C-alpha positions, 0 to 999 in steps of 0.5 A: 877545675873541671869543665861542663863542654856540651856540644850544641845540639845538632839542630837540622830543620830550616838547613833547606831552607838556607841552603835555598837561599844560599841558591838565590844569592848565588845566581843573582852573583851569576846574573850581576857577573854576566851583566858585568861583562858587557862593561869590560874590554879585558880578556884575562878578567873575562876569563876570569869572570866566566870561570867563577860564573862556572864554579858558582854553576857547580855549587848551585847543583851541588846545594840542590843535591843537598837539599834532595839529602835533606828533603 
């Protein structure tokens, strides 16, 4: 039995647009999480939200660096 497996072509033509959308979504999530801080009285939950937002900010910087690589 012969297999005709061919890899998908490497189409990166829209990577910059996808990365920009990911940045916008991540920034929206940061903003929503910061708004939710006003409604929590748990210090543990507050720390978790702040830590997650810090990771999100790092991701945004990585996305921006990747956009520069793509363009």
